[in-house]
C-alpha positions, 0 to 999 in steps of 0.5 A: 399439443402445438403450444407444448411443442412451441414451449419445448422448442423455446426452452431448447433455444434458451438453453443453447443460447445460455450454453453459447455464452459460457466460457469454455474452460479446458484442462491445461498443465503448466510446467517448467523450471526455476533456474539460476545459471542453468541449475534448478532452485528447489522449494520455490512456490509456483502458482496459477493464482489459485493453487501453489506448488513447490519446485523439486530438488532440480527446480522442476514444477508442474501445475494441473490447471485450466485455460482460465489461468491468466499467469503462472508466477513465482514467489521470489526467493531471497538470495536472488535479484529482483528480475526486472522487465520494463522497469517492473518486477518480472516474476510472472509469465502471461498465459496465452489466450488459447493455451495448448494442453501443455504450456512450458514456462521457465523462470531464470533468476540471478544470485544476489551479491548483497545480504538482505538480512538488513534491508530498507523498504520505502512505501509510497501511497496514492501518488495519484497523478492527474495532470502533466504538471504533477509529474515533476513532483513525483520525480522530485520524490524519487530524487528524495528517496535516492538521496536518502538511501545514498546518505543513510543506507549505503551498502544496504539493499532497498526496495519499494512498494506503491500502495495503490492509486498510482494514477488519478484518472484511468480514462485519461489518454494516453495513460499515466501508467508508463510515465509513472513507472519511469518516474518511480524508476528514478529511485534506482531501486525495484518497486512493487505495485499494489492496485488501487481503486483509481487504477481500475477500468470503470467501463466494464460489466463486472469486477473480473474485468476491471483490472485489464489495463492495470495487468497489462503494465504490472501483471498479477494483482496479488503475489508474494516475495521474500527479502531477508527474513521478511515475507512480503505479500501484496493483496488486491482488496478492491471489489468493483461493483460496476456501477459508476466508480463504486467499490467496496473493500473486500478480499475474494475467496480465491485470494484468501485460499491462495493466501492460506497456501502462501502462508503455509510456506512461512515459519510461524513467528516470522515477520510478514508484511502485507501490502494492500490499498484499502485499509483493514481498520478505521478511526471509527472502529478504534472508537467502536463506532462500527456502524459509521464505517464506510464499506468503501474505506475498510476491508469488510472481511478483515477478521478473516485476514487477521485470523490467517495472520495470527501465527506471525508478526504482521505489519499491514501497509495500506493507503487510500484514506489520504491521511496518516494513521496507525493502528495497534490491532494486537501484540502481533498485528500493526496497520500503517495507513500511509499519507498520500505522496500527492498531499491534497491531490497535489494542490497543497504542501500537506495532506488533509490531516496536515501531514507533509508530502512524503513516504514511509521508511522501514528498516529491517534487521532480521525479523525486527523493524523500525520505521519513520515518516520521511517528508520530501525535501526535509531532514529525516528527523522532521517528525512533527510540527509545532504551532503557537498559541492562537494558530489552532481554531480548535484550541486557541489558548494552546500550543499545538503539535501535529505528530503525524506518525503517532501511535499509542506507544509514543510520548509527547512531552512539553516544557515551559521555560525549561520546566517539565510540564508532563505529556501534552493532551491528545485531541481531534481537530484541524491542523492549522497549516492545511486549514488556513491554506485551504481557506485562502486557496480552495477557489483555485483548486482543480478539484473543488471538493477538497479541503482540510479534514479532522485528524486524531494525531494532534496534541495541545498544552496551555502555557502559563505565561504568554512570553514563555519558551516552549519546547516539545519533545516527542519519543517514537516507538523505538526510542528516537527523540525529536525536539522542536521549540518556540518563543511565545510572543507577548 
């Protein structure tokens, strides 16, 4: 009997201790208005990160939620300026740590004086700054963006997205988040942000706590906004497993449910841009080598994202892989994996695949989009590099072209002494410039694991004579033609 009593007391003590560590969640109603000049804006989506409601004809909203909500935020409607606070888009309100039963949040928007039907999107991936001496190169990239827009897009509104890995080392103090925000703001256009694996807090016990620092600078890690006829969605596809720096590419069920609701506000057939850090697809998948895919390098539940995007003309923007790659996944689904702005972690002029440091530019006109890769410090027509016979360790007998933004719709033709020789042959190998650079300079790299890597956007052709003139003509997805030529030496 005594033993049974002790056992019962022990069980009660255990149950009370379990109860004491559980978070206390209370019902909360969040309410308010979305306004412009004191007048309500109708049909604006408002969310607590789980559910979405629309404002009524007077701009009013009400969400029955809980104290677990971190933010109340809106999908920015077209026709209004991007509200900024501290040089970061301010489309959200932070919920207090211990909210009352009713919490009031208003959102004030300013009408835009420009039409977004035509607009430009600049996409950076993996700036990933580790050291002070790398920051001026970020500022140079911002200057390049500013000059490009002033020269080619006067009067056309422009926006930016950073596809994650904004900084290199989350544990470095003071954090580089603030100087990066300042450096990117030198573009003088609003930039939206995506969380990357390098932007996660590492010394935490679970995935749920890994975004505390990031959120203190940028707010929610998934959200949406509208510009012209384009619906933009930013997602957080990193799941931190709280072991060292390890993570997997994964969309949580909460995000998928939120995305389902978000896309219900979008007309089928519209163009949707989805930005995230870890790509959904891979070169291994393209070769149908499914077992070789790394769970850290792809979004593992991608098929469910693809299913949600079926009704739309969708473009996925990602980074993470530190090379440039494009995947035509379906007639209505295209993924752009962006080369890193940081090249080889700022240790070389090129990324591991030979893509020069730069960023992508997307030109929107209604629902239509064209795009190109802009190398920092180079003319916008610089779209590939041409190497002479003997430069490539993989194809020593051939001239080699690296067409870094290639996809299956492009044509890569070559001419010898003015004679059309047809299309060059695609192959996988090392870009000659980055391979040679790493051979000569790797001993001085700050990160000793760095080096050149195989790329799949190389092309070769074998000339008939040693002293012939070689011209390569590259036609991109929208018919733009880029040409480079060289005289072969005897």
